[in-house]
Every structure is written in structure tokens, then in C-alpha cells.
HTML snippet that shows the backbone in 3Dmol.js (N, CA, C, O; Angstrom):
<script src="https://3Dmol.org/build/3Dmol-min.js"></script>
<div id="view" style="width:600px;height:400px;position:relative"></div>
<script>
const pdb = `
ATOM      1  N   MET A   1       0.834  -1.157   0.001  1.00  0.00           N
ATOM      2  CA  MET A   1      -0.004   0.001   0.004  1.00  0.00           C
ATOM      3  C   MET A   1       0.893   1.232   0.002  1.00  0.00           C
ATOM      4  O   MET A   1       1.775   1.374   0.849  1.00  0.00           O
ATOM      5  N   ALA A   2       0.657   2.123  -0.963  1.00  0.00           N
ATOM      6  CA  ALA A   2       1.449   3.335  -1.068  1.00  0.00           C
ATOM      7  C   ALA A   2       0.983   4.373  -0.059  1.00  0.00           C
ATOM      8  O   ALA A   2      -0.211   4.521   0.200  1.00  0.00           O
ATOM      9  N   THR A   3       1.943   5.080   0.500  1.00  0.00           N
ATOM     10  CA  THR A   3       1.579   6.153   1.425  1.00  0.00           C
ATOM     11  C   THR A   3       1.462   7.455   0.662  1.00  0.00           C
ATOM     12  O   THR A   3       2.115   7.650  -0.363  1.00  0.00           O
ATOM     13  N   ARG A   4       0.640   8.328   1.160  1.00  0.00           N
ATOM     14  CA  ARG A   4       0.425   9.626   0.530  1.00  0.00           C
ATOM     15  C   ARG A   4       1.469  10.623   1.006  1.00  0.00           C
ATOM     16  O   ARG A   4       1.909  10.580   2.155  1.00  0.00           O
ATOM     17  N   SER A   5       1.856  11.515   0.115  1.00  0.00           N
ATOM     18  CA  SER A   5       2.788  12.567   0.506  1.00  0.00           C
ATOM     19  C   SER A   5       2.051  13.630   1.336  1.00  0.00           C
ATOM     20  O   SER A   5       0.823  13.674   1.395  1.00  0.00           O
ATOM     21  N   GLN A   6       2.848  14.462   1.959  1.00  0.00           N
ATOM     22  CA  GLN A   6       2.252  15.530   2.771  1.00  0.00           C
ATOM     23  C   GLN A   6       1.406  16.465   1.901  1.00  0.00           C
ATOM     24  O   GLN A   6       0.360  16.945   2.337  1.00  0.00           O
ATOM     25  N   ALA A   7       1.860  16.718   0.678  1.00  0.00           N
ATOM     26  CA  ALA A   7       1.112  17.603  -0.241  1.00  0.00           C
ATOM     27  C   ALA A   7      -0.240  16.981  -0.585  1.00  0.00           C
ATOM     28  O   ALA A   7      -1.237  17.698  -0.664  1.00  0.00           O
ATOM     29  N   GLU A   8      -0.298  15.671  -0.791  1.00  0.00           N
ATOM     30  CA  GLU A   8      -1.566  14.995  -1.070  1.00  0.00           C
ATOM     31  C   GLU A   8      -2.496  15.043   0.107  1.00  0.00           C
ATOM     32  O   GLU A   8      -3.700  15.239  -0.057  1.00  0.00           O
ATOM     33  N   ARG A   9      -1.953  14.866   1.304  1.00  0.00           N
ATOM     34  CA  ARG A   9      -2.793  14.943   2.505  1.00  0.00           C
ATOM     35  C   ARG A   9      -3.313  16.355   2.705  1.00  0.00           C
ATOM     36  O   ARG A   9      -4.473  16.542   3.073  1.00  0.00           O
ATOM     37  N   ASP A  10      -2.469  17.352   2.466  1.00  0.00           N
ATOM     38  CA  ASP A  10      -2.897  18.747   2.584  1.00  0.00           C
ATOM     39  C   ASP A  10      -3.985  19.064   1.565  1.00  0.00           C
ATOM     40  O   ASP A  10      -4.970  19.722   1.901  1.00  0.00           O
ATOM     41  N   ALA A  11      -3.820  18.603   0.316  1.00  0.00           N
ATOM     42  CA  ALA A  11      -4.830  18.853  -0.715  1.00  0.00           C
ATOM     43  C   ALA A  11      -6.156  18.223  -0.345  1.00  0.00           C
ATOM     44  O   ALA A  11      -7.210  18.812  -0.582  1.00  0.00           O
ATOM     45  N   THR A  12      -6.119  17.057   0.220  1.00  0.00           N
ATOM     46  CA  THR A  12      -7.351  16.366   0.675  1.00  0.00           C
ATOM     47  C   THR A  12      -8.018  17.148   1.785  1.00  0.00           C
ATOM     48  O   THR A  12      -9.237  17.315   1.778  1.00  0.00           O
ATOM     49  N   THR A  13      -7.230  17.635   2.751  1.00  0.00           N
ATOM     50  CA  THR A  13      -7.767  18.413   3.840  1.00  0.00           C
ATOM     51  C   THR A  13      -8.439  19.695   3.337  1.00  0.00           C
ATOM     52  O   THR A  13      -9.544  20.043   3.754  1.00  0.00           O
ATOM     53  N   VAL A  14      -7.740  20.387   2.431  1.00  0.00           N
ATOM     54  CA  VAL A  14      -8.279  21.617   1.874  1.00  0.00           C
ATOM     55  C   VAL A  14      -9.591  21.343   1.140  1.00  0.00           C
ATOM     56  O   VAL A  14     -10.544  22.113   1.262  1.00  0.00           O
ATOM     57  N   GLU A  15      -9.644  20.272   0.393  1.00  0.00           N
ATOM     58  CA  GLU A  15     -10.839  19.953  -0.389  1.00  0.00           C
ATOM     59  C   GLU A  15     -12.010  19.591   0.543  1.00  0.00           C
ATOM     60  O   GLU A  15     -13.153  19.954   0.266  1.00  0.00           O
ATOM     61  N   ILE A  16     -11.736  18.894   1.622  1.00  0.00           N
ATOM     62  CA  ILE A  16     -12.794  18.539   2.575  1.00  0.00           C
ATOM     63  C   ILE A  16     -13.349  19.816   3.227  1.00  0.00           C
ATOM     64  O   ILE A  16     -14.563  19.987   3.337  1.00  0.00           O
ATOM     65  N   VAL A  17     -12.455  20.700   3.651  1.00  0.00           N
ATOM     66  CA  VAL A  17     -12.910  21.962   4.277  1.00  0.00           C
ATOM     67  C   VAL A  17     -13.702  22.789   3.268  1.00  0.00           C
ATOM     68  O   VAL A  17     -14.732  23.367   3.615  1.00  0.00           O
ATOM     69  N   TYR A  18     -13.230  22.850   2.022  1.00  0.00           N
ATOM     70  CA  TYR A  18     -13.967  23.585   0.980  1.00  0.00           C
ATOM     71  C   TYR A  18     -15.345  22.991   0.798  1.00  0.00           C
ATOM     72  O   TYR A  18     -16.329  23.726   0.707  1.00  0.00           O
ATOM     73  N   ALA A  19     -15.434  21.658   0.741  1.00  0.00           N
ATOM     74  CA  ALA A  19     -16.726  21.005   0.549  1.00  0.00           C
ATOM     75  C   ALA A  19     -17.682  21.330   1.674  1.00  0.00           C
ATOM     76  O   ALA A  19     -18.860  21.596   1.436  1.00  0.00           O
ATOM     77  N   ILE A  20     -17.180  21.310   2.904  1.00  0.00           N
ATOM     78  CA  ILE A  20     -18.029  21.579   4.055  1.00  0.00           C
ATOM     79  C   ILE A  20     -18.489  23.037   4.057  1.00  0.00           C
ATOM     80  O   ILE A  20     -19.675  23.306   4.248  1.00  0.00           O
ATOM     81  N   VAL A  21     -17.582  23.969   3.851  1.00  0.00           N
ATOM     82  CA  VAL A  21     -17.912  25.388   3.896  1.00  0.00           C
ATOM     83  C   VAL A  21     -18.889  25.750   2.769  1.00  0.00           C
ATOM     84  O   VAL A  21     -19.876  26.448   3.000  1.00  0.00           O
ATOM     85  N   SER A  22     -18.608  25.274   1.556  1.00  0.00           N
ATOM     86  CA  SER A  22     -19.484  25.609   0.430  1.00  0.00           C
ATOM     87  C   SER A  22     -20.849  24.941   0.594  1.00  0.00           C
ATOM     88  O   SER A  22     -21.864  25.527   0.217  1.00  0.00           O
ATOM     89  N   ALA A  23     -20.894  23.731   1.146  1.00  0.00           N
ATOM     90  CA  ALA A  23     -22.157  23.036   1.370  1.00  0.00           C
ATOM     91  C   ALA A  23     -22.998  23.773   2.424  1.00  0.00           C
ATOM     92  O   ALA A  23     -24.202  23.956   2.247  1.00  0.00           O
ATOM     93  N   VAL A  24     -22.374  24.179   3.483  1.00  0.00           N
ATOM     94  CA  VAL A  24     -23.100  24.900   4.546  1.00  0.00           C
ATOM     95  C   VAL A  24     -23.636  26.238   4.004  1.00  0.00           C
ATOM     96  O   VAL A  24     -24.778  26.610   4.275  1.00  0.00           O
ATOM     97  N   PHE A  25     -22.800  26.956   3.237  1.00  0.00           N
ATOM     98  CA  PHE A  25     -23.220  28.218   2.661  1.00  0.00           C
ATOM     99  C   PHE A  25     -24.420  28.034   1.748  1.00  0.00           C
ATOM    100  O   PHE A  25     -25.401  28.770   1.852  1.00  0.00           O
ATOM    101  N   ARG A  26     -24.346  27.059   0.857  1.00  0.00           N
ATOM    102  CA  ARG A  26     -25.457  26.823  -0.076  1.00  0.00           C
ATOM    103  C   ARG A  26     -26.707  26.354   0.648  1.00  0.00           C
ATOM    104  O   ARG A  26     -27.814  26.746   0.281  1.00  0.00           O
ATOM    105  N   ALA A  27     -26.550  25.528   1.663  1.00  0.00           N
ATOM    106  CA  ALA A  27     -27.712  25.064   2.435  1.00  0.00           C
ATOM    107  C   ALA A  27     -28.372  26.215   3.176  1.00  0.00           C
ATOM    108  O   ALA A  27     -29.599  26.310   3.207  1.00  0.00           O
ATOM    109  N   CYS A  28     -27.581  27.081   3.766  1.00  0.00           N
ATOM    110  CA  CYS A  28     -28.140  28.235   4.470  1.00  0.00           C
ATOM    111  C   CYS A  28     -28.856  29.170   3.500  1.00  0.00           C
ATOM    112  O   CYS A  28     -29.938  29.675   3.800  1.00  0.00           O
ATOM    113  N   ALA A  29     -28.252  29.397   2.345  1.00  0.00           N
ATOM    114  CA  ALA A  29     -28.888  30.247   1.341  1.00  0.00           C
ATOM    115  C   ALA A  29     -30.207  29.642   0.866  1.00  0.00           C
ATOM    116  O   ALA A  29     -31.202  30.351   0.714  1.00  0.00           O
ATOM    117  N   THR A  30     -30.211  28.349   0.637  1.00  0.00           N
ATOM    118  CA  THR A  30     -31.431  27.665   0.207  1.00  0.00           C
ATOM    119  C   THR A  30     -32.508  27.740   1.284  1.00  0.00           C
ATOM    120  O   THR A  30     -33.663  28.051   0.993  1.00  0.00           O
ATOM    121  N   GLY A  31     -32.126  27.453   2.533  1.00  0.00           N
ATOM    122  CA  GLY A  31     -33.070  27.530   3.625  1.00  0.00           C
ATOM    123  C   GLY A  31     -33.676  28.912   3.806  1.00  0.00           C
ATOM    124  O   GLY A  31     -34.882  29.052   4.011  1.00  0.00           O
ATOM    125  N   LEU A  32     -32.825  29.936   3.728  1.00  0.00           N
ATOM    126  CA  LEU A  32     -33.338  31.306   3.876  1.00  0.00           C
ATOM    127  C   LEU A  32     -34.234  31.688   2.721  1.00  0.00           C
ATOM    128  O   LEU A  32     -35.271  32.321   2.922  1.00  0.00           O
ATOM    129  N   LEU A  33     -33.850  31.313   1.509  1.00  0.00           N
ATOM    130  CA  LEU A  33     -34.677  31.638   0.349  1.00  0.00           C
ATOM    131  C   LEU A  33     -36.042  30.980   0.449  1.00  0.00           C
ATOM    132  O   LEU A  33     -37.060  31.619   0.184  1.00  0.00           O
ATOM    133  N   LEU A  34     -36.073  29.709   0.830  1.00  0.00           N
ATOM    134  CA  LEU A  34     -37.337  29.002   0.927  1.00  0.00           C
ATOM    135  C   LEU A  34     -38.153  29.394   2.148  1.00  0.00           C
ATOM    136  O   LEU A  34     -39.379  29.278   2.136  1.00  0.00           O
ATOM    137  N   ALA A  35     -37.494  29.856   3.198  1.00  0.00           N
ATOM    138  CA  ALA A  35     -38.201  30.277   4.403  1.00  0.00           C
ATOM    139  C   ALA A  35     -38.593  31.744   4.347  1.00  0.00           C
ATOM    140  O   ALA A  35     -39.276  32.230   5.248  1.00  0.00           O
ATOM    141  N   SER A  36     -38.184  32.449   3.327  1.00  0.00           N
ATOM    142  CA  SER A  36     -38.498  33.895   3.260  1.00  0.00           C
ATOM    143  C   SER A  36     -39.983  34.203   3.273  1.00  0.00           C
ATOM    144  O   SER A  36     -40.363  35.244   3.810  1.00  0.00           O
ATOM    145  N   PRO A  37     -40.849  33.362   2.715  1.00  0.00           N
ATOM    146  CA  PRO A  37     -42.291  33.664   2.872  1.00  0.00           C
ATOM    147  C   PRO A  37     -42.734  33.700   4.344  1.00  0.00           C
ATOM    148  O   PRO A  37     -43.618  34.479   4.700  1.00  0.00           O
ATOM    149  N   MET A  38     -42.139  32.879   5.184  1.00  0.00           N
ATOM    150  CA  MET A  38     -42.481  32.913   6.606  1.00  0.00           C
ATOM    151  C   MET A  38     -42.053  34.233   7.223  1.00  0.00           C
ATOM    152  O   MET A  38     -42.757  34.790   8.065  1.00  0.00           O
ATOM    153  N   LEU A  39     -40.880  34.738   6.797  1.00  0.00           N
ATOM    154  CA  LEU A  39     -40.347  35.941   7.395  1.00  0.00           C
ATOM    155  C   LEU A  39     -41.045  37.212   6.886  1.00  0.00           C
ATOM    156  O   LEU A  39     -41.355  38.117   7.660  1.00  0.00           O
ATOM    157  N   PHE A  40     -41.282  37.257   5.579  1.00  0.00           N
ATOM    158  CA  PHE A  40     -41.770  38.488   4.970  1.00  0.00           C
ATOM    159  C   PHE A  40     -43.298  38.558   4.791  1.00  0.00           C
ATOM    160  O   PHE A  40     -43.875  39.644   4.719  1.00  0.00           O
ATOM    161  N   LEU A  41     -43.926  37.406   4.722  1.00  0.00           N
ATOM    162  CA  LEU A  41     -45.382  37.396   4.559  1.00  0.00           C
ATOM    163  C   LEU A  41     -46.116  37.128   5.858  1.00  0.00           C
ATOM    164  O   LEU A  41     -47.345  37.171   5.907  1.00  0.00           O
ATOM    165  N   GLY A  42     -45.360  36.850   6.907  1.00  0.00           N
ATOM    166  CA  GLY A  42     -45.958  36.641   8.200  1.00  0.00           C
ATOM    167  C   GLY A  42     -46.832  35.390   8.287  1.00  0.00           C
ATOM    168  O   GLY A  42     -47.903  35.414   8.892  1.00  0.00           O
ATOM    169  N   LEU A  43     -46.376  34.323   7.691  1.00  0.00           N
ATOM    170  CA  LEU A  43     -47.163  33.081   7.759  1.00  0.00           C
ATOM    171  C   LEU A  43     -47.244  32.589   9.190  1.00  0.00           C
ATOM    172  O   LEU A  43     -46.300  32.738   9.966  1.00  0.00           O
ATOM    173  N   ARG A  44     -48.357  32.015   9.525  1.00  0.00           N
ATOM    174  CA  ARG A  44     -48.568  31.474  10.890  1.00  0.00           C
ATOM    175  C   ARG A  44     -49.259  30.129  10.776  1.00  0.00           C
ATOM    176  O   ARG A  44     -49.815  29.782   9.734  1.00  0.00           O
ATOM    177  N   GLY A  45     -49.214  29.383  11.859  1.00  0.00           N
ATOM    178  CA  GLY A  45     -49.927  28.112  11.974  1.00  0.00           C
ATOM    179  C   GLY A  45     -49.403  27.033  11.048  1.00  0.00           C
ATOM    180  O   GLY A  45     -48.192  26.907  10.870  1.00  0.00           O
ATOM    181  N   PRO A  46     -50.313  26.238  10.442  1.00  0.00           N
ATOM    182  CA  PRO A  46     -49.908  25.118   9.613  1.00  0.00           C
ATOM    183  C   PRO A  46     -49.083  25.525   8.404  1.00  0.00           C
ATOM    184  O   PRO A  46     -48.175  24.795   8.006  1.00  0.00           O
ATOM    185  N   ALA A  47     -49.386  26.693   7.804  1.00  0.00           N
ATOM    186  CA  ALA A  47     -48.628  27.146   6.645  1.00  0.00           C
ATOM    187  C   ALA A  47     -47.167  27.370   7.006  1.00  0.00           C
ATOM    188  O   ALA A  47     -46.269  27.048   6.228  1.00  0.00           O
ATOM    189  N   MET A  48     -46.937  27.924   8.192  1.00  0.00           N
ATOM    190  CA  MET A  48     -45.572  28.157   8.647  1.00  0.00           C
ATOM    191  C   MET A  48     -44.825  26.829   8.834  1.00  0.00           C
ATOM    192  O   MET A  48     -43.654  26.720   8.470  1.00  0.00           O
ATOM    193  N   LYS A  49     -45.486  25.843   9.389  1.00  0.00           N
ATOM    194  CA  LYS A  49     -44.857  24.539   9.604  1.00  0.00           C
ATOM    195  C   LYS A  49     -44.550  23.856   8.280  1.00  0.00           C
ATOM    196  O   LYS A  49     -43.500  23.231   8.134  1.00  0.00           O
ATOM    197  N   ILE A  50     -45.450  23.968   7.321  1.00  0.00           N
ATOM    198  CA  ILE A  50     -45.235  23.339   6.013  1.00  0.00           C
ATOM    199  C   ILE A  50     -44.068  23.990   5.298  1.00  0.00           C
ATOM    200  O   ILE A  50     -43.161  23.304   4.827  1.00  0.00           O
ATOM    201  N   VAL A  51     -44.088  25.310   5.215  1.00  0.00           N
ATOM    202  CA  VAL A  51     -43.010  26.027   4.504  1.00  0.00           C
ATOM    203  C   VAL A  51     -41.682  25.798   5.241  1.00  0.00           C
ATOM    204  O   VAL A  51     -40.655  25.569   4.601  1.00  0.00           O
ATOM    205  N   GLY A  52     -41.695  25.855   6.558  1.00  0.00           N
ATOM    206  CA  GLY A  52     -40.473  25.611   7.324  1.00  0.00           C
ATOM    207  C   GLY A  52     -39.943  24.205   7.144  1.00  0.00           C
ATOM    208  O   GLY A  52     -38.735  24.007   7.016  1.00  0.00           O
ATOM    209  N   GLY A  53     -40.825  23.234   7.133  1.00  0.00           N
ATOM    210  CA  GLY A  53     -40.412  21.847   6.907  1.00  0.00           C
ATOM    211  C   GLY A  53     -39.823  21.635   5.534  1.00  0.00           C
ATOM    212  O   GLY A  53     -38.810  20.950   5.394  1.00  0.00           O
ATOM    213  N   ILE A  54     -40.443  22.215   4.512  1.00  0.00           N
ATOM    214  CA  ILE A  54     -39.908  22.108   3.155  1.00  0.00           C
ATOM    215  C   ILE A  54     -38.533  22.780   3.078  1.00  0.00           C
ATOM    216  O   ILE A  54     -37.612  22.248   2.458  1.00  0.00           O
ATOM    217  N   ALA A  55     -38.403  23.937   3.703  1.00  0.00           N
ATOM    218  CA  ALA A  55     -37.131  24.655   3.675  1.00  0.00           C
ATOM    219  C   ALA A  55     -36.023  23.830   4.317  1.00  0.00           C
ATOM    220  O   ALA A  55     -34.918  23.752   3.781  1.00  0.00           O
ATOM    221  N   VAL A  56     -36.310  23.219   5.456  1.00  0.00           N
ATOM    222  CA  VAL A  56     -35.296  22.399   6.147  1.00  0.00           C
ATOM    223  C   VAL A  56     -34.930  21.181   5.318  1.00  0.00           C
ATOM    224  O   VAL A  56     -33.747  20.887   5.147  1.00  0.00           O
ATOM    225  N   VAL A  57     -35.913  20.474   4.804  1.00  0.00           N
ATOM    226  CA  VAL A  57     -35.632  19.255   4.035  1.00  0.00           C
ATOM    227  C   VAL A  57     -34.826  19.575   2.799  1.00  0.00           C
ATOM    228  O   VAL A  57     -33.856  18.877   2.504  1.00  0.00           O
ATOM    229  N   LEU A  58     -35.194  20.601   2.074  1.00  0.00           N
ATOM    230  CA  LEU A  58     -34.443  20.961   0.867  1.00  0.00           C
ATOM    231  C   LEU A  58     -33.072  21.494   1.192  1.00  0.00           C
ATOM    232  O   LEU A  58     -32.134  21.246   0.435  1.00  0.00           O
ATOM    233  N   ALA A  59     -32.911  22.218   2.288  1.00  0.00           N
ATOM    234  CA  ALA A  59     -31.579  22.724   2.686  1.00  0.00           C
ATOM    235  C   ALA A  59     -30.665  21.519   3.018  1.00  0.00           C
ATOM    236  O   ALA A  59     -29.493  21.508   2.642  1.00  0.00           O
ATOM    237  N   ILE A  60     -31.195  20.540   3.704  1.00  0.00           N
ATOM    238  CA  ILE A  60     -30.408  19.333   4.006  1.00  0.00           C
ATOM    239  C   ILE A  60     -30.033  18.607   2.721  1.00  0.00           C
ATOM    240  O   ILE A  60     -28.907  18.136   2.563  1.00  0.00           O
ATOM    241  N   GLY A  61     -30.987  18.528   1.816  1.00  0.00           N
ATOM    242  CA  GLY A  61     -30.704  17.893   0.522  1.00  0.00           C
ATOM    243  C   GLY A  61     -29.595  18.616  -0.235  1.00  0.00           C
ATOM    244  O   GLY A  61     -28.710  17.975  -0.801  1.00  0.00           O
ATOM    245  N   VAL A  62     -29.638  19.953  -0.249  1.00  0.00           N
ATOM    246  CA  VAL A  62     -28.603  20.741  -0.913  1.00  0.00           C
ATOM    247  C   VAL A  62     -27.257  20.532  -0.227  1.00  0.00           C
ATOM    248  O   VAL A  62     -26.233  20.393  -0.897  1.00  0.00           O
ATOM    249  N   LEU A  63     -27.252  20.508   1.090  1.00  0.00           N
ATOM    250  CA  LEU A  63     -26.024  20.269   1.838  1.00  0.00           C
ATOM    251  C   LEU A  63     -25.384  18.940   1.456  1.00  0.00           C
ATOM    252  O   LEU A  63     -24.192  18.878   1.154  1.00  0.00           O
ATOM    253  N   LEU A  64     -26.180  17.885   1.473  1.00  0.00           N
ATOM    254  CA  LEU A  64     -25.637  16.565   1.142  1.00  0.00           C
ATOM    255  C   LEU A  64     -25.201  16.474  -0.318  1.00  0.00           C
ATOM    256  O   LEU A  64     -24.154  15.905  -0.629  1.00  0.00           O
ATOM    257  N   TRP A  65     -26.020  17.044  -1.213  1.00  0.00           N
ATOM    258  CA  TRP A  65     -25.677  17.030  -2.644  1.00  0.00           C
ATOM    259  C   TRP A  65     -24.351  17.729  -2.857  1.00  0.00           C
ATOM    260  O   TRP A  65     -23.503  17.216  -3.587  1.00  0.00           O
ATOM    261  N   ARG A  66     -24.144  18.885  -2.243  1.00  0.00           N
ATOM    262  CA  ARG A  66     -22.912  19.644  -2.459  1.00  0.00           C
ATOM    263  C   ARG A  66     -21.708  18.904  -1.878  1.00  0.00           C
ATOM    264  O   ARG A  66     -20.665  18.828  -2.527  1.00  0.00           O
ATOM    265  N   LEU A  67     -21.830  18.369  -0.689  1.00  0.00           N
ATOM    266  CA  LEU A  67     -20.723  17.601  -0.090  1.00  0.00           C
ATOM    267  C   LEU A  67     -20.328  16.427  -0.977  1.00  0.00           C
ATOM    268  O   LEU A  67     -19.149  16.238  -1.274  1.00  0.00           O
ATOM    269  N   ILE A  68     -21.298  15.652  -1.393  1.00  0.00           N
ATOM    270  CA  ILE A  68     -21.025  14.476  -2.195  1.00  0.00           C
ATOM    271  C   ILE A  68     -20.442  14.849  -3.555  1.00  0.00           C
ATOM    272  O   ILE A  68     -19.491  14.215  -4.012  1.00  0.00           O
ATOM    273  N   SER A  69     -20.999  15.867  -4.207  1.00  0.00           N
ATOM    274  CA  SER A  69     -20.521  16.216  -5.536  1.00  0.00           C
ATOM    275  C   SER A  69     -19.092  16.760  -5.522  1.00  0.00           C
ATOM    276  O   SER A  69     -18.285  16.418  -6.387  1.00  0.00           O
ATOM    277  N   VAL A  70     -18.782  17.605  -4.539  1.00  0.00           N
ATOM    278  CA  VAL A  70     -17.412  18.176  -4.460  1.00  0.00           C
ATOM    279  C   VAL A  70     -16.420  17.085  -4.163  1.00  0.00           C
ATOM    280  O   VAL A  70     -15.382  17.012  -4.821  1.00  0.00           O
ATOM    281  N   LEU A  71     -16.697  16.233  -3.197  1.00  0.00           N
ATOM    282  CA  LEU A  71     -15.748  15.197  -2.816  1.00  0.00           C
ATOM    283  C   LEU A  71     -15.618  14.121  -3.894  1.00  0.00           C
ATOM    284  O   LEU A  71     -14.534  13.581  -4.112  1.00  0.00           O
ATOM    285  N   TRP A  72     -16.709  13.819  -4.555  1.00  0.00           N
ATOM    286  CA  TRP A  72     -16.689  12.828  -5.636  1.00  0.00           C
ATOM    287  C   TRP A  72     -15.833  13.343  -6.783  1.00  0.00           C
ATOM    288  O   TRP A  72     -15.004  12.608  -7.319  1.00  0.00           O
ATOM    289  N   ARG A  73     -16.033  14.632  -7.169  1.00  0.00           N
ATOM    290  CA  ARG A  73     -15.247  15.236  -8.236  1.00  0.00           C
ATOM    291  C   ARG A  73     -13.772  15.262  -7.869  1.00  0.00           C
ATOM    292  O   ARG A  73     -12.922  14.977  -8.713  1.00  0.00           O
ATOM    293  N   PHE A  74     -13.451  15.601  -6.621  1.00  0.00           N
ATOM    294  CA  PHE A  74     -12.058  15.626  -6.188  1.00  0.00           C
ATOM    295  C   PHE A  74     -11.443  14.238  -6.284  1.00  0.00           C
ATOM    296  O   PHE A  74     -10.313  14.089  -6.749  1.00  0.00           O
ATOM    297  N   ASP A  75     -12.171  13.234  -5.852  1.00  0.00           N
ATOM    298  CA  ASP A  75     -11.679  11.863  -5.902  1.00  0.00           C
ATOM    299  C   ASP A  75     -11.418  11.427  -7.332  1.00  0.00           C
ATOM    300  O   ASP A  75     -10.400  10.794  -7.610  1.00  0.00           O
ATOM    301  N   ASN A  76     -12.322  11.755  -8.239  1.00  0.00           N
ATOM    302  CA  ASN A  76     -12.134  11.397  -9.638  1.00  0.00           C
ATOM    303  C   ASN A  76     -10.917  12.095 -10.246  1.00  0.00           C
ATOM    304  O   ASN A  76     -10.170  11.487 -11.013  1.00  0.00           O
ATOM    305  N   GLN A  77     -10.716  13.381  -9.902  1.00  0.00           N
ATOM    306  CA  GLN A  77      -9.562  14.104 -10.390  1.00  0.00           C
ATOM    307  C   GLN A  77      -8.273  13.548  -9.826  1.00  0.00           C
ATOM    308  O   GLN A  77      -7.261  13.485 -10.524  1.00  0.00           O
ATOM    309  N   ARG A  78      -8.302  13.151  -8.583  1.00  0.00           N
ATOM    310  CA  ARG A  78      -7.117  12.595  -7.927  1.00  0.00           C
ATOM    311  C   ARG A  78      -6.701  11.269  -8.558  1.00  0.00           C
ATOM    312  O   ARG A  78      -5.511  10.981  -8.679  1.00  0.00           O
ATOM    313  N   ARG A  79      -7.674  10.471  -8.955  1.00  0.00           N
ATOM    314  CA  ARG A  79      -7.388   9.157  -9.508  1.00  0.00           C
ATOM    315  C   ARG A  79      -6.879   9.192 -10.947  1.00  0.00           C
ATOM    316  O   ARG A  79      -6.253   8.240 -11.412  1.00  0.00           O
ATOM    317  N   HIS A  80      -7.154  10.309 -11.658  1.00  0.00           N
ATOM    318  CA  HIS A  80      -6.730  10.379 -13.066  1.00  0.00           C
ATOM    319  C   HIS A  80      -5.465  11.133 -13.220  1.00  0.00           C
ATOM    320  O   HIS A  80      -4.969  11.287 -14.336  1.00  0.00           O
TER     321      HIS A  80
END
`;
const viewer = $3Dmol.createViewer("view");
viewer.addModel(pdb, "pdb");
viewer.setStyle({}, {cartoon: {color: "spectrum"}});
viewer.zoomTo();
viewer.render();
</script>
């Protein structure tokens, strides 16, 4: 089994941090965009719960999608 150089380990660390930061940023932006009707239109009751639930679910989906896509792309580039 080949060991990785320090530069390879550093590149992997940087890519992981980039994936996390960009995923969190996109998820927050998505959540705020989708939750904006609650904030600006003053939704209350069941409508607020539905919009809030959709915002959370889609924000989590964006977070996971971004993490997976960035790390998958990095892994493919590293292998070639």
C-alpha cells in the first residue's frame, strides 16, 4: 500500500474543508430563500410549519448534494 505525500494529505484536507464550507453556505442560502415567505409574509400556523419543513428538508438535501458532488469530483480528479 502506497503512502500519501504531505502535499496529497494537505490537498485532501483543503478539499474537505472547501466541501463543508461551500455546502453549509449553499444550504443556508437555500433555507433562507425558501423560508423567506415565513419571514416576509408573516405566515402562521400550519402554513408556517409546512413552509419551514420544506425549507429544512431541501436545505439538508442541498447540503448533502454539495458535499457528495465536491468530494466525488475531487476523488475522480485525484485518480486520473
